Backbone as ProteinMPNN parsed JSONL, in Angstrom:
{"seq_chain_A": "MHADERFVRAAFQIGCAAYVVKQDMSGELVRALTEVLRGGTYLSPTVARSMAHRAAAPLHPVAKNGAPE", "coords_chain_A": {"N_chain_A": [[117.645, 98.562, 146.732], [116.436, 98.615, 143.214], [117.853, 100.774, 140.81], [116.423, 100.858, 138.401], [113.882, 102.24, 136.407], [111.374, 101.033, 135.878], [111.287, 99.522, 138.373], [110.975, 101.5, 140.128], [108.638, 102.981, 138.965], [106.591, 101.137, 139.332], [106.503, 100.848, 142.363], [105.815, 103.05, 143.314], [103.028, 103.204, 142.471], [102.034, 101.087, 143.552], [101.671, 102.378, 146.065], [104.044, 103.446, 147.47], [105.917, 105.948, 149.262], [108.41, 106.623, 149.253], [111.562, 106.319, 147.717], [114.619, 104.654, 147.916], [117.779, 103.877, 146.844], [120.167, 101.199, 147.193], [122.825, 102.352, 147.285], [122.513, 104.979, 147.648], [121.795, 104.679, 150.356], [123.017, 105.239, 152.947], [123.264, 108.214, 153.474], [120.71, 108.906, 152.654], [118.475, 107.85, 153.588], [117.49, 109.111, 156.214], [116.707, 111.424, 155.27], [114.834, 110.707, 153.44], [112.548, 109.551, 155.223], [112.094, 111.336, 156.591], [110.857, 113.285, 155.07], [108.789, 111.879, 153.827], [107.031, 111.553, 156.448], [106.582, 114.172, 156.75], [104.46, 114.247, 155.062], [105.314, 114.043, 152.41], [106.734, 112.897, 149.593], [109.806, 111.244, 148.255], [112.588, 110.694, 146.531], [115.291, 108.606, 145.398], [118.436, 110.697, 144.771], [119.88, 109.139, 142.834], [118.085, 107.785, 141.388], [116.345, 109.982, 140.672], [118.202, 111.461, 138.715], [118.729, 109.43, 137.015], [115.983, 109.042, 135.805], [115.498, 111.902, 134.911], [117.147, 112.034, 133.289], [116.341, 110.257, 131.118], [113.751, 111.204, 130.534], [114.412, 113.638, 129.394], [115.699, 112.888, 127.256], [115.345, 112.403, 123.579], [112.391, 111.497, 122.052], [112.216, 110.087, 119.587], [114.761, 108.561, 117.951], [117.286, 110.474, 116.129], [118.738, 110.936, 113.47], [122.189, 111.711, 112.265], [122.131, 113.718, 110.537], [119.857, 115.42, 111.296], [117.331, 114.501, 110.484], [114.512, 112.667, 111.275], [114.948, 109.078, 112.32]], "CA_chain_A": [[116.43, 98.711, 145.703], [117.029, 99.103, 141.934], [117.468, 102.188, 140.102], [115.577, 100.613, 137.276], [112.612, 102.845, 135.849], [110.194, 99.931, 135.856], [110.909, 99.298, 139.809], [110.584, 102.794, 140.727], [107.374, 103.114, 138.961], [105.696, 99.851, 140.08], [106.849, 100.821, 143.542], [105.064, 104.289, 143.701], [102.132, 102.912, 141.708], [101.23, 100.483, 144.605], [101.587, 103.05, 147.169], [105.184, 103.66, 147.979], [106.036, 107.172, 149.307], [109.776, 107.114, 148.946], [112.277, 105.078, 146.937], [116.042, 104.854, 148.107], [118.554, 102.819, 146.379], [121.178, 101.062, 148.196], [124.159, 102.897, 147.068], [122.461, 106.205, 148.474], [121.023, 104.464, 151.56], [123.471, 106.1, 154.367], [122.75, 109.515, 153.497], [119.516, 109.674, 152.308], [117.389, 107.353, 154.384], [116.86, 110.001, 157.19], [115.986, 112.434, 154.551], [113.49, 110.135, 153.009], [111.779, 109.195, 156.154], [111.474, 112.882, 157.44], [110.152, 113.982, 153.848], [107.565, 111.113, 154.162], [106.735, 111.771, 157.702], [106.111, 115.506, 156.293], [103.514, 114.015, 154.056], [105.792, 113.992, 151.077], [107.434, 111.707, 148.647], [111.141, 111.151, 148.086], [112.966, 109.977, 145.642], [116.975, 108.889, 145.776], [118.93, 111.253, 144.077], [120.504, 108.465, 141.693], [117.046, 107.435, 140.646], [115.987, 111.033, 139.917], [118.883, 111.677, 137.808], [118.38, 108.421, 135.977], [114.808, 109.276, 135.107], [115.319, 113.168, 134.536], [118.213, 111.88, 131.833], [115.404, 109.487, 130.209], [112.852, 112.074, 130.436], [115.094, 114.569, 128.47], [116.146, 112.094, 125.814], [114.462, 112.494, 122.482], [111.644, 110.108, 121.744], [112.607, 109.32, 118.509], [116.405, 108.757, 117.513], [117.458, 111.284, 115.237], [120.067, 110.582, 112.477], [123.284, 112.921, 112.418], [121.716, 115.142, 109.401], [118.622, 115.948, 112.066], [115.898, 113.798, 110.276], [114.299, 111.388, 112.28], [115.44, 107.865, 111.47]], "C_chain_A": [[117.333, 99.042, 144.477], [116.938, 100.267, 141.515], [116.935, 101.887, 138.618], [114.255, 101.369, 137.129], [111.596, 102.193, 136.504], [109.996, 99.666, 137.326], [110.391, 100.349, 140.328], [108.946, 103.025, 140.467], [106.305, 102.306, 139.643], [105.722, 100.258, 141.48], [105.81, 102.086, 144.257], [103.5, 103.94, 143.048], [101.206, 102.211, 142.754], [101.143, 101.319, 146.189], [102.812, 103.514, 147.774], [105.22, 105.063, 148.055], [107.291, 107.616, 149.373], [110.411, 105.851, 148.298], [113.919, 105.583, 147.187], [116.805, 103.622, 147.325], [119.537, 102.407, 147.388], [122.656, 101.974, 148.397], [123.971, 104.401, 147.509], [121.865, 105.828, 149.892], [121.479, 105.274, 152.818], [123.249, 107.245, 154.575], [121.82, 109.954, 153.311], [118.4, 108.867, 152.962], [116.771, 107.841, 155.561], [116.393, 111.115, 156.435], [114.516, 111.91, 153.883], [112.654, 110.065, 154.078], [111.378, 110.614, 156.636], [110.762, 113.585, 156.39], [108.707, 113.053, 154.001], [106.657, 111.326, 155.276], [105.917, 113.015, 157.676], [104.865, 115.367, 155.505], [103.801, 114.007, 152.78], [106.252, 112.74, 150.342], [108.857, 112.123, 148.502], [111.536, 110.125, 147.199], [114.57, 109.855, 145.549], [117.462, 109.575, 144.529], [119.651, 110.485, 142.545], [119.277, 108.297, 140.975], [116.529, 108.723, 140.04], [116.843, 111.637, 138.85], [118.703, 110.761, 136.649], [116.947, 108.683, 135.08], [114.539, 110.617, 134.594], [116.21, 112.817, 132.967], [117.011, 111.189, 130.724], [114.34, 110.386, 129.799], [113.171, 112.987, 129.269], [115.624, 114.078, 126.83], [115.051, 112.378, 124.788], [113.639, 111.079, 122.572], [111.946, 109.356, 120.923], [113.808, 109.634, 118.264], [116.342, 109.851, 116.298], [118.585, 111.22, 114.525], [120.735, 112.051, 112.526], [122.834, 113.941, 111.578], [120.387, 115.734, 110.165], [117.497, 115.3, 111.315], [115.88, 112.716, 111.014], [114.519, 110.155, 111.493], [114.12, 106.75, 111.36]], "O_chain_A": [[118.467, 99.52, 144.496], [115.932, 100.915, 141.805], [117.074, 102.741, 137.742], [113.417, 100.974, 137.939], [111.007, 102.623, 137.496], [108.842, 99.558, 137.74], [109.362, 100.249, 140.997], [108.127, 103.203, 141.368], [105.379, 102.725, 140.337], [104.645, 99.929, 141.978], [105.239, 102.061, 145.347], [102.73, 104.843, 143.375], [100.021, 102.496, 142.923], [100.625, 100.86, 147.207], [102.582, 104.11, 148.826], [104.675, 105.661, 147.128], [107.501, 108.818, 149.53], [109.965, 104.704, 148.315], [114.374, 106.643, 146.755], [116.31, 102.496, 147.287], [119.769, 103.128, 148.358], [123.319, 102.16, 149.418], [124.966, 105.091, 147.736], [121.445, 106.767, 150.568], [120.703, 105.848, 153.582], [123.007, 107.597, 155.73], [121.593, 111.138, 153.563], [117.278, 109.349, 152.81], [115.761, 107.312, 156.026], [115.59, 111.838, 157.024], [113.443, 112.513, 153.835], [111.668, 110.751, 153.807], [110.239, 110.831, 157.05], [110.031, 114.509, 156.746], [107.643, 113.607, 154.28], [105.453, 111.274, 155.025], [104.86, 113.129, 158.296], [104.216, 116.389, 155.284], [102.905, 113.973, 151.936], [105.977, 111.614, 150.756], [109.125, 113.319, 148.619], [111.041, 109.005, 147.075], [115.203, 110.908, 145.614], [117.079, 109.229, 143.412], [119.875, 111.073, 141.487], [119.335, 108.683, 139.808], [116.239, 108.642, 138.846], [116.257, 112.348, 138.033], [118.549, 111.17, 135.498], [116.89, 108.529, 133.86], [113.537, 110.759, 133.892], [115.933, 113.261, 131.853], [116.881, 111.659, 129.594], [114.008, 110.314, 128.615], [112.404, 113.129, 128.317], [115.823, 114.661, 125.764], [113.9, 112.577, 125.177], [114.018, 109.98, 122.979], [112.033, 108.142, 121.108], [114.145, 110.818, 118.294], [115.324, 109.977, 115.618], [119.59, 111.53, 115.164], [120.192, 113.138, 112.724], [123.143, 115.095, 111.876], [119.823, 116.625, 109.529], [116.436, 115.776, 111.721], [116.805, 111.981, 111.36], [114.347, 110.093, 110.276], [114.251, 105.698, 110.735]]}, "name": "protein", "num_of_chains": 1, "seq": "MHADERFVRAAFQIGCAAYVVKQDMSGELVRALTEVLRGGTYLSPTVARSMAHRAAAPLHPVAKNGAPE"}
């Protein structure tokens, strides 16, 4: 699967309970299935990191002098 946030959001919006990207597949698939079987949701670490970085980024670009651009 793609790590692109648009694909992740779309998957969860249509009812997906877990999202695992190919690069995380071997070590994470069992964890994802276990979590879903327990009634939870699961997000691949690669995707979680990417989304966390985007969420922590400033909403508006800031110039070097600290003023909004």
